[in-house]
C-alpha positions in Angstrom: -69.9 -67.1 -107.9 -71.6 -70.0 -109.7 -70.8 -72.3 -106.8 -73.5 -70.4 -104.9 -76.2 -72.1 -107.0 -75.1 -75.5 -105.5 -77.4 -77.3 -103.0 -74.2 -78.8 -101.5 -73.7 -76.7 -98.3 -70.0 -77.7 -98.2 -69.4 -76.2 -101.7 -71.7 -73.2 -101.2 -70.5 -72.2 -97.8 -66.8 -72.7 -98.5 -67.2 -70.6 -101.7 -68.9 -67.8 -99.7 -66.1 -67.8 -97.0 -63.5 -67.7 -99.8 -65.3 -64.7 -101.4 -65.2 -62.9 -98.1 -61.5 -63.6 -97.8 -60.7 -62.4 -101.3 -63.0 -59.4 -101.1 -61.5 -58.3 -97.8 -58.3 -57.7 -99.7 -59.9 -56.6 -103.0 -63.3 -55.1 -102.0 -63.7 -53.2 -105.2 -64.8 -56.4 -106.9 -68.1 -56.5 -105.0 -70.2 -53.8 -106.7 -69.7 -55.6 -110.1 -70.5 -59.0 -108.5 -73.7 -57.6 -107.0 -74.8 -56.3 -110.5 -74.0 -59.7 -112.1 -75.8 -61.7 -109.3 -78.9 -59.6 -109.7 -79.2 -60.8 -113.3 -79.2 -64.4 -112.3 -82.6 -66.0 -111.9 -81.5 -68.1 -108.9 -81.7 -66.1 -105.6 -79.2 -68.4 -104.0 -76.5 -66.4 -106.0 -77.7 -62.9 -105.0 -78.2 -64.1 -101.4 -74.6 -65.2 -101.0 -73.0 -62.2 -102.9 -75.0 -59.9 -100.5 -73.8 -62.0 -97.6 -70.2 -61.6 -98.6 -70.8 -57.8 -99.2 -72.2 -57.4 -95.7 -69.5 -59.5 -94.1 -66.7 -57.5 -95.8 -68.5 -54.2 -95.0 -68.5 -55.2 -91.3 -64.7 -55.6 -91.5 -64.2 -51.8 -91.9 -64.1 -50.6 -95.5 -62.7 -47.2 -96.5 -65.4 -44.6 -97.1 -65.1 -44.5 -100.9 -65.3 -48.3 -101.2 -68.2 -48.6 -98.9 -70.0 -45.8 -100.8 -69.6 -47.6 -104.1 -70.8 -50.9 -102.5 -73.8 -49.2 -101.0 -74.7 -47.6 -104.3 -74.5 -50.9 -106.1 -76.7 -52.5 -103.4 -79.3 -49.7 -103.6 -79.4 -50.0 -107.4 -79.8 -53.8 -107.5 -81.6 -54.9 -104.4 -83.6 -51.8 -103.6 -83.8 -50.3 -107.1 -87.3 -51.6 -107.7 -90.5 -50.8 -105.7 -89.9 -53.9 -103.6 -86.6 -55.7 -102.9 -86.5 -59.5 -103.6 -89.0 -61.2 -101.3 -86.3 -63.1 -99.5 -85.6 -62.5 -95.8 -81.8 -63.2 -95.9 -81.2 -61.1 -99.0 -83.0 -58.2 -97.4 -81.1 -58.7 -94.1 -77.6 -58.7 -95.7 -78.3 -55.8 -98.2 -80.0 -53.7 -95.5 -76.9 -54.2 -93.3 -74.6 -52.7 -96.0 -76.8 -49.6 -96.4 -77.1 -49.2 -92.6 -73.3 -49.2 -92.2 -73.0 -46.6 -95.1 -75.8 -44.4 -93.6 -74.1 -44.4 -90.2 -71.0 -43.0 -91.8 -72.9 -40.4 -93.8 -72.2 -42.1 -97.1 -75.9 -42.4 -98.2 -78.7 -40.0 -97.5 -81.8 -40.4 -95.4 -83.9 -41.0 -98.4 -81.8 -43.9 -99.6 -81.7 -45.4 -96.1 -85.5 -45.2 -96.0 -85.6 -47.3 -99.2 -83.5 -50.0 -97.5 -84.8 -49.8 -94.0 -88.1 -51.5 -94.6 -90.6 -52.8 -93.8 -92.1 -53.3 -97.3 -95.5 -54.4 -98.4 -95.1 -57.9 -99.7 -98.5 -59.5 -98.8 -98.9 -62.8 -97.0 -99.5 -65.2 -98.5 -99.7 -63.3 -101.8 -101.5 -66.2 -103.5 -104.2 -68.8 -102.8 -103.0 -71.7 -100.7 -104.9 -74.9 -101.4 -105.9 -77.3 -98.7 -103.9 -80.5 -98.3 -106.2 -82.7 -100.5 -106.1 -80.2 -103.3 -102.3 -79.8 -103.0 -101.8 -83.6 -103.3 -104.1 -83.6 -106.3 -101.9 -80.9 -108.0 -98.6 -82.6 -106.9 -99.3 -86.2 -106.2 -96.9 -88.1 -104.0 -96.9 -91.3 -106.1 -98.1 -92.4 -109.5 -101.6 -94.0 -109.3 -100.4 -97.2 -111.0 -97.3 -97.6 -108.8 -97.8 -96.3 -105.3 -94.3 -97.3 -104.1 -90.8 -95.9 -104.2 -90.4 -96.7 -107.9 -93.6 -94.7 -108.5 -92.6 -91.7 -106.4 -93.4 -88.3 -107.9 -93.6 -85.5 -105.3 -93.2 -87.7 -102.3 -89.7 -86.4 -101.4 -91.1 -82.9 -101.2 -94.3 -83.7 -99.3 -92.5 -86.0 -96.9 -89.9 -83.3 -96.1 -91.7 -79.9 -96.4 -95.1 -81.2 -95.4 -96.6 -80.7 -92.0 -95.3 -84.2 -90.9 -91.9 -84.0 -92.5 -88.7 -83.0 -90.9 -88.5 -79.6 -92.6 -92.1 -78.9 -91.8 -91.7 -80.0 -88.2 -88.4 -78.6 -87.2 -87.8 -75.6 -89.6 -91.4 -74.3 -90.2 -92.4 -75.6 -86.7 -95.6 -77.7 -87.1 -94.4 -79.8 -84.1 -94.7 -76.8 -81.9 -97.2 -74.3 -83.4 -97.1 -71.8 -80.5 -93.4 -71.5 -81.1 -94.0 -70.1 -84.7 -92.3 -66.7 -84.8 -95.3 -64.7 -86.1 -98.7 -64.2 -84.7 -102.0 -63.6 -86.6 -101.9 -60.0 -85.5 -101.3 -57.6 -88.4 -99.1 -54.6 -88.2 -101.1 -51.4 -88.5 -100.6 -49.0 -91.3 -99.0 -46.7 -88.9 -96.4 -49.4 -87.9 -95.8 -50.4 -91.5 -94.8 -46.9 -92.6 -93.0 -45.8 -89.4 -89.7 -44.1 -89.9 -86.6 -46.3 -89.7 -86.1 -47.3 -86.1 -89.5 -46.0 -84.9 -91.7 -48.4 -83.0 -95.4 -48.0 -82.8 -97.8 -49.3 -80.2 -97.9 -53.1 -80.3 -101.6 -53.1 -80.8 -101.6 -50.6 -83.6 -103.2 -47.8 -81.7 -101.8 -44.3 -81.4 -99.5 -43.7 -78.4 -101.5 -42.8 -75.3 -101.0 -39.8 -73.1 -99.0 -40.2 -69.9 -101.0 -41.5 -67.0 -101.8 -39.3 -64.0 -99.0 -40.7 -61.9 -96.5 -40.0 -64.7 -97.8 -36.5 -65.2 -97.6 -35.9 -61.4 -94.0 -37.3 -61.4 -93.0 -35.1 -64.3 -94.2 -32.0 -62.5 -92.0 -32.6 -59.5 -88.6 -30.9 -59.1 -85.6 -32.9 -60.1 -84.3 -32.9 -56.5 -87.6 -33.8 -54.9 -87.2 -37.2 -53.1 -90.8 -38.1 -54.2 -89.7 -37.9 -57.8 -87.2 -40.7 -57.4 -89.7 -42.9 -55.5 -92.4 -42.5 -58.1 -89.9 -43.0 -61.0 -88.9 -46.3 -59.4 -92.6 -47.3 -59.1 -93.3 -46.5 -62.7 -90.2 -48.3 -63.9 -91.2 -51.4 -62.0 -94.8 -51.3 -63.3 -93.6 -50.9 -66.9 -91.3 -53.9 -66.5 -94.1 -56.0 -65.0 -96.4 -55.1 -67.8 -93.8 -56.0 -70.4 -93.2 -59.4 -68.7 -96.9 -60.1 -68.6 -97.2 -59.1 -72.2 -94.5 -61.6 -73.3 -96.2 -64.4 -71.3 -99.5 -63.8 -73.1 -99.3 -65.8 -76.3 -101.2 -64.6 -79.3 -102.6 -67.1 -81.8 -99.8 -68.1 -84.1 -99.8 -68.2 -87.9 -101.1 -71.6 -89.2 -97.8 -73.4 -89.6 -99.5 -76.1 -91.7 -100.6 -73.5 -94.3 -97.0 -72.3 -94.4 -95.8 -75.8 -95.2 -98.2 -75.9 -98.1 -96.9 -72.5 -99.3 -93.4 -73.9 -99.2 -94.4 -76.9 -101.4 -96.1 -74.6 -103.9 -92.8 -72.5 -103.9 -90.8 -75.6 -104.7 -93.0 -76.2 -107.8 -92.8 -72.5 -108.8 -89.0 -72.7 -108.8 -89.0 -75.5 -111.4 -88.7 -78.7 -109.4 -90.4 -81.6 -111.1 -90.0 -85.4 -110.7 -88.9 -85.6 -114.3 -86.0 -83.1 -113.8 -84.8 -83.8 -110.3 -86.3 -86.9 -108.7 -83.5 -89.3 -109.6 -80.7 -86.8 -108.9 -82.3 -86.1 -105.5 -82.4 -89.8 -104.7 -78.7 -90.1 -105.5 -77.9 -87.1 -103.3 -80.0 -88.4 -100.4 -78.5 -91.9 -100.7 -75.0 -90.5 -100.2 -76.0 -89.1 -96.8 -75.2 -90.9 -93.6 -76.0 -88.1 -91.1 -79.7 -88.4 -90.9 -81.4 -85.2 -89.6 -78.1 -83.4 -88.9 -78.0 -80.0 -90.7 -74.2 -80.3 -91.5 -74.6 -82.1 -94.9 -75.1 -81.9 -98.6 -78.7 -81.3 -99.6 -81.2 -82.2 -102.4 -82.2 -79.8 -105.1 -85.7 -80.0 -103.7 -84.3 -79.0 -100.3 -82.7 -75.9 -101.9 -86.0 -74.8 -103.2 -87.7 -75.5 -99.9 -85.2 -73.1 -98.2 -85.9 -70.4 -100.9 -89.7 -70.8 -100.5 -89.3 -70.7 -96.7 -87.2 -67.5 -96.8 -89.9 -66.0 -99.1 -92.6 -66.9 -96.6 -90.6 -65.2 -93.8 -90.1 -62.1 -95.8 -93.9 -61.8 -96.5 -94.8 -62.5 -92.9 -92.2 -59.9 -91.7 -93.9 -57.3 -93.9 -97.4 -58.0 -92.6 -97.4 -59.6 -89.1 -96.1 -59.1 -85.6 -93.5 -61.2 -84.0 -94.6 -63.5 -81.1 -91.8 -62.7 -78.7 -91.1 -59.0 -79.5 -94.1 -57.5 -81.2 -92.7 -54.0 -80.9 -89.5 -54.7 -82.8 -89.8 -53.2 -86.2 -88.8 -53.7 -88.9 -88.6 -57.5 -88.6 -85.3 -58.7 -90.0 -83.7 -62.2 -90.2 -81.7 -61.4 -87.1 -84.9 -61.0 -85.2 -86.4 -64.3 -86.2 -84.9 -67.2 -84.2 -82.8 -69.7 -86.2 -83.2 -68.0 -89.5 -79.6 -67.0 -90.2 -77.5 -69.9 -91.3 -74.1 -68.4 -92.1 -71.9 -65.7 -90.5 -70.0 -63.9 -93.3 -68.2 -61.4 -91.0 -65.2 -63.5 -90.0 -62.5 -65.7 -91.7 -62.3 -68.3 -89.0 -62.8 -72.0 -89.7 -63.3 -73.2 -86.1 -61.4 -73.3 -82.9 -58.4 -75.5 -83.2 -58.3 -78.9 -81.5 -55.5 -80.8 -80.0 -54.0 -83.1 -82.7 -52.7 -85.6 -80.2 -55.7 -88.0 -80.2 -53.9 -91.1 -78.9 -51.0 -90.0 -76.7 -51.9 -87.8 -73.8 -50.6 -84.3 -74.1 -51.1 -82.0 -71.2 -53.1 -79.1 -72.8 -54.9 -78.3 -69.6 -52.2 -76.0 -68.1 -52.6 -73.1 -70.5 -50.0 -70.3 -70.5 -52.8 -67.8 -70.1 -54.0 -69.2 -66.8 -50.7 -70.4 -65.2 -52.0 -72.1 -62.1 -49.9 -74.9 -60.5 -50.9 -78.5 -61.4 -52.7 -80.0 -58.4 -51.4 -83.2 -56.8 -52.6 -86.3 -58.6 -55.2 -88.4 -56.8 -54.8 -92.0 -55.7 -57.9 -93.7 -57.2 -57.1 -97.2 -55.9 -59.8 -97.1 -53.2 -63.0 -95.3 -52.3 -61.5 -93.9 -49.0 -58.5 -92.5 -50.9 -60.9 -90.9 -53.4 -62.8 -89.3 -50.6 -59.7 -88.0 -48.9 -58.4 -86.4 -52.2 -61.8 -84.7 -52.9 -62.2 -83.3 -49.4 -58.6 -81.9 -49.0 -59.2 -78.2 -48.5 -55.5 -77.5 -48.4 -55.2 -78.7 -52.0 -57.4 -75.9 -53.3 -55.2 -73.5 -55.2 -54.2 -70.0 -54.1 -55.9 -67.7 -56.6 -55.4 -64.3 -54.9 -52.8 -63.1 -57.4 -54.1 -61.0 -60.3 -53.4 -63.1 -63.4 -51.0 -61.0 -65.5 -49.0 -62.4 -68.5 -45.6 -60.9 -69.5 -45.5 -59.5 -73.0 -42.7 -61.8 -74.1 -44.8 -64.9 -73.3 -47.7 -63.5 -75.2 -45.7 -62.4 -78.2 -44.1 -65.8 -78.5 -47.5 -67.6 -78.5 -49.4 -68.5 -81.7 -51.8 -65.6 -81.1 -48.9 -63.2 -80.5 -47.1 -64.2 -83.7 -50.3 -64.0 -85.8 -51.4 -60.7 -84.3 -47.8 -59.3 -84.2 -48.0 -58.4 -80.6 -45.2 -56.6 -78.9 -42.8 -58.0 -76.3 -43.2 -55.1 -73.8 -47.0 -55.1 -73.5 -48.3 -56.9 -70.4 -51.7 -58.6 -70.5 -54.4 -59.4 -67.9 -56.7 -62.4 -68.0 -60.3 -61.4 -67.8 -61.9 -64.7 -68.3 -60.7 -68.3 -68.6 -61.0 -71.9 -67.5 -58.5 -74.6 -66.7 -59.1 -78.2 -65.7 -57.0 -81.3 -64.8 -58.4 -84.8 -65.3 -57.2 -88.2 -64.1 -58.3 -91.8 -64.6 -57.1 -95.1 -63.3 -54.0 -94.9 -65.5 -53.0 -91.3 -64.5 -53.5 -87.9 -66.2 -56.1 -87.8 -68.9 -57.3 -85.4 -71.6 -60.8 -85.2 -70.5 -63.4 -86.7 -68.2 -63.2 -90.5 -68.3 -66.1 -92.4 -69.8 -64.9 -95.7 -68.3 -63.9 -96.6 -64.7 -62.9 -94.3 -61.9 -62.0 -90.7 -62.6 -61.2 -87.4 -60.8 -60.9 -83.7 -61.8 -59.9 -80.4 -60.4 -61.2 -77.3 -62.3 -60.8 -73.6 -61.9 -63.1 -71.0 -63.6 -61.9 -67.4 -63.7 -64.1 -64.4 -64.2 -63.6 -60.7 -63.6 -66.0 -57.8 -62.8 -65.6 -54.1 -62.3 -66.6 -52.7 -58.9 -67.1 -49.1 -57.8 -64.5 -48.0 -55.3 -67.2 -46.7 -53.0 -68.6 -50.2 -52.7 -65.3 -52.0 -51.9 -65.4 -51.6 -48.1 -69.0 -52.8 -47.9 -68.4 -55.8 -50.0 -65.4 -56.9 -47.9 -67.6 -56.6 -44.8 -70.3 -58.9 -46.2 -70.5 -62.6 -46.8 -69.9 -64.0 -50.3 -72.6 -66.2 -51.8 -71.8 -69.5 -53.6 -70.8 -69.4 -57.3 -73.6 -69.8 -59.9 -72.4 -70.0 -63.5 -75.6 -68.2 -64.7 -74.3 -65.1 -63.0 -71.4 -64.9 -65.4 -72.2 -66.8 -68.6 -73.3 -64.1 -71.0 -73.1 -65.1 -74.6 -74.9 -65.2 -78.0 -75.1 -68.3 -80.2 -76.0 -68.6 -83.9 -77.7 -65.2 -83.8 -75.8 -61.9 -84.0 -72.7 -62.1 -86.3 -69.2 -61.6 -84.8 -68.7 -58.5 -86.8 -72.0 -57.0 -85.6 -70.6 -56.7 -82.1 -70.7 -54.2 -80.4 -73.2 -51.8 -82.0 -75.3 -53.3 -84.8 -79.0 -53.9 -84.1 -78.7 -57.7 -84.0 -76.3 -57.3 -81.1 -78.0 -54.4 -79.3 -81.3 -56.4 -79.4 -79.5 -59.0 -77.3 -78.4 -56.4 -74.8 -82.0 -55.2 -74.5 -83.2 -58.8 -73.9 -80.7 -59.0 -70.9 -82.2 -55.8 -69.4 -78.8 -54.4 -68.5 -78.7 -51.2 -70.6 -76.0 -49.6 -68.5 -74.3 -52.8 -67.7 -74.4 -52.6 -63.9 -76.2 -55.5 -62.2 -76.8 -56.9 -58.7 -77.6 -60.4 -60.2 -74.4 -62.0 -59.0 -73.0 -63.6 -55.8 -71.3 -60.3 -54.9 -73.2 -58.0 -52.5 -73.0 -54.8 -54.6 -73.6 -53.8 -58.2 -70.9 -55.0 -60.6 -70.1 -54.6 -64.3 -69.3 -57.8 -66.2 -66.2 -57.7 -68.3 -66.8 -60.4 -70.8 -69.3 -61.6 -73.4 -69.1 -64.7 -75.6 -69.8 -65.4 -79.3 -70.5 -68.9 -80.5 -71.3 -70.2 -84.0 -71.8 -73.9 -83.9 -69.7 -76.0 -86.2 -72.4 -78.8 -86.4 -75.0 -76.4 -87.7 -75.8 -75.3 -91.3 -72.4 -73.6 -91.9 -70.4 -76.3 -93.6 -67.4 -74.1 -94.1 -66.6 -74.6 -90.4 -64.6 -77.6 -89.2 -65.4 -76.9 -85.6 -67.5 -74.4 -83.6 -66.2 -70.8 -83.5 -66.1 -69.7 -79.9 -64.7 -66.2 -79.1 -64.6 -64.4 -75.8 -65.1 -60.7 -76.1 -65.0 -57.7 -73.7 -68.5 -56.8 -72.6 -69.8 -53.9 -74.6 -69.9 -51.8 -71.4 -66.2 -52.5 -70.7 -65.5 -51.7 -74.4 -67.2 -48.3 -74.0 -64.9 -47.6 -71.1 -61.7 -48.8 -72.8 -62.2 -47.7 -76.5 -65.7 -46.8 -77.6 -64.9 -47.2 -81.3 -63.1 -50.5 -81.0 -64.3 -53.5 -83.1 -64.0 -57.3 -83.4 -61.9 -58.7 -86.2 -61.9 -62.5 -86.1 -60.4 -63.5 -82.7 -59.1 -60.0 -81.7 -60.5 -56.6 -80.6 -58.8 -53.7 -82.3 -58.8 -50.0 -81.5 -59.9 -47.7 -84.4 -56.3 -47.4 -85.6 -55.9 -51.2 -85.7 -54.0 -51.8 -82.5 -55.0 -55.0 -80.7 -56.3 -54.3 -77.2 -57.8 -57.7 -76.4 -57.9 -61.2 -77.9 -59.1 -64.8 -77.3 -56.0 -67.0 -77.3 -58.0 -70.2 -77.9 -58.8 -69.0 -81.4 -55.1 -69.5 -82.3 -54.2 -72.7 -80.4 -56.1 -75.5 -78.6 -57.5 -74.6 -75.2 -60.5 -73.6 -73.2 -62.1 -70.2 -73.8 -60.2 -67.2 -72.5 -59.9 -63.4 -72.9 -56.7 -61.3 -72.4 -56.7 -57.5 -72.4 -53.9 -55.0 -72.5 -52.9 -54.3 -68.9 -51.9 -50.6 -69.4 -55.1 -49.7 -71.1 -57.2 -51.5 -68.5 -55.3 -49.9 -65.6 -55.6 -46.4 -67.0 -59.3 -46.6 -67.7 -60.2 -48.3 -64.4 -58.3 -45.6 -62.5 -59.9 -42.8 -64.4 -63.4 -44.3 -63.7 -62.7 -44.7 -60.0 -63.3 -48.5 -60.2 -61.6 -51.6 -58.9 -61.2 -55.0 -60.5 -62.7 -58.1 -58.9 -61.5 -61.6 -59.7 -64.1 -64.3 -59.1 -62.6 -67.8 -59.1 -64.6 -71.0 -58.7 -62.8 -74.2 -57.9 -64.1 -77.7 -57.6 -62.7 -81.1 -56.9 -64.7 -84.2 -57.8 -64.3 -87.9 -58.3 -66.4 -90.9 -59.1 -67.0 -93.9 -61.3 -68.3 -93.5 -64.8 -70.8 -96.4 -64.4 -71.8 -96.2 -60.8 -74.1 -93.7 -59.0 -72.9 -95.1 -55.6 -70.6 -94.9 -53.9 -69.8 -91.2 -54.5 -66.7 -89.6 -53.0 -68.3 -86.2 -52.6 -67.7 -82.8 -54.1 -65.5 -79.9 -52.8 -66.0 -76.3 -54.0 -64.6 -72.9 -53.2 -65.8 -69.5 -54.5 -63.3 -66.7 -54.1 -63.5 -63.0 -54.7 -60.2 -61.0 -54.8 -60.5 -57.2 -55.1 -57.6 -55.4 -56.8 -57.4 -51.7 -56.8 -55.2 -49.7 -59.2 -52.3 -47.8 -57.7 -49.6 -45.6 -59.2 -47.3 -48.7 -59.5 -49.8 -51.3 -60.6 -52.5 -53.2 -58.7 -53.0 -53.7 -54.9 -54.9 -56.7 -53.4 -57.3 -54.9 -51.1 -59.1 -57.9 -49.7 -60.6 -61.3 -50.4 -63.7 -63.3 -49.6 -64.4 -66.9 -50.0 -67.3 -69.4 -49.7 -66.5 -73.0 -49.2 -68.9 -75.9 -49.5 -68.4 -79.6 -49.3 -70.9 -82.2 -50.4 -70.7 -85.2 -48.2 -69.8 -88.6 -49.9 -72.2 -91.4 -50.3 -70.6 -94.6 -48.9 -71.0 -98.0 -50.6 -74.6 -99.3 -50.2 -74.8 -102.1 -47.7 -77.8 -104.4 -48.4 -80.2 -104.9 -45.4 -79.9 -108.6 -44.3 -83.0 -110.6 -45.2 -84.8 -112.9 -42.8 -83.4 -116.0 -44.4 -79.8 -114.6 -43.8 -80.5 -114.3 -40.1 
């Protein structure tokens, strides 16, 4: 626990991850740890113990253990009139109580204590102007205005309005991007019941308009009711979009930086105590502005003061982007969370063969045949290889993986999967690369190159729409249609039903999941989502980014409504694995496999079909030349598979081909002197 006081992110984050791992097996240690942490006068300790508690709670604790953990959290964090004024402590601790409340382990009164918002005022103190601040905490000694005479210079030059912390964390470089506006929450909003949302301008909710009243008075089966309902829905969406575009005046970010500097002094930083130590810590760094590093003691106190500022602003002001979202938690403030405690992953594995080429592109979970290698010896041969339509792969077969293959894989062994369970690929990518010497591991950075890639997605389609789809043209592939994901925001364990994740669903505007925003001429239901926590960010317990493909929440509701994410797998309530991401367990591109029998049963019962959308492309070029360019050959395919009593039947396919013409070598125009 004492490692949590450290400003070294590698020590602190690794210790937090280890506590999550230990407490996942021995969760009964957490209540006592929370009580001990609350007695320490360094909020870094309570923050990380609460983080571990929330992370472990998200991993499915027994009722009795979760009740004790919630009780300890209520006593320590929410036992006073106000919880600690720290946005992350409140976020983690509130999460523990929310989980217990949902399971009926704490009463409504206790949940109200933890739900917020609270009444910490902003700024809660006088903030001096810049001149007065520098008089109180001078950058340099008067008699020696250079590095040797530095006093508070390291703090001012980091947390001040022109410093990196001030510019990129507080946001003085882009003031209209500051998360809070100058608009205060009304008293009605401040004291709303948990989950309630008042009017964004603080007024009482207005009566329905005349058109709404007229619509409500119509019979349910009256055709006019549907027409007017659509009009009202469109008008509401337009008003919401307009409201988001209208930027309110932001909080003065420069004043926030001065608040942070005052907070550093309040926490005990002085030049006499920490200047020389901070110099040594800073001198050891060779990563510049990168967040993945050890930090100064002064930087530790800057973070604490910043998290205090956010907690005070959350209690008093409205968010810029989503003013109606209350209460304001760390998850609702962009880039505030810096550590995901809900998983035990250290990062996606990478291929260990750095020097000798090892063909890791032909993954067992996307078993497509390797395309014929190109001859890159001339531009004409490059063009011929790229434009060869016959070389595009046949992707009409539904990608199913035998159970014995899956069970023998690293994922199968880790998850103890069974030999007889067949799996279906819902999402995946495979690519082959070549350079002048032959097969390569990735796109060449020197000389000529070529690649052939296949991107595989799936969607669910209503059976009633299948005939119409097959009678219509297919549009070209656009990755934005299918790339749904969340990065450094919601925790992996908060998928699929915690507020941090459901906020993301609301932002996408697909509450029921069905969308027409694809290249398919009918509504479809996406089958996958994607979690990413970047390994180069502030979490120094990660060796690489953690990237996990997940069933979309709408597919999950169809398959197993109470299923949950546990590291790289999705488990049914009784613990059985129903889907997993194989690239969490061995090197490879992102992918998602799902139990074939469960998918078949649920798709059949819902009168749906499974659509496979496969995009292929063949390209070639020279890493250092824009011209000549051998062109680009693409194919978008849609294969619709309908469930039958014996498996799946390929009902029909569509494809959209497009070739981008090559640019031949540039021939200079002869000059007059040449003639």
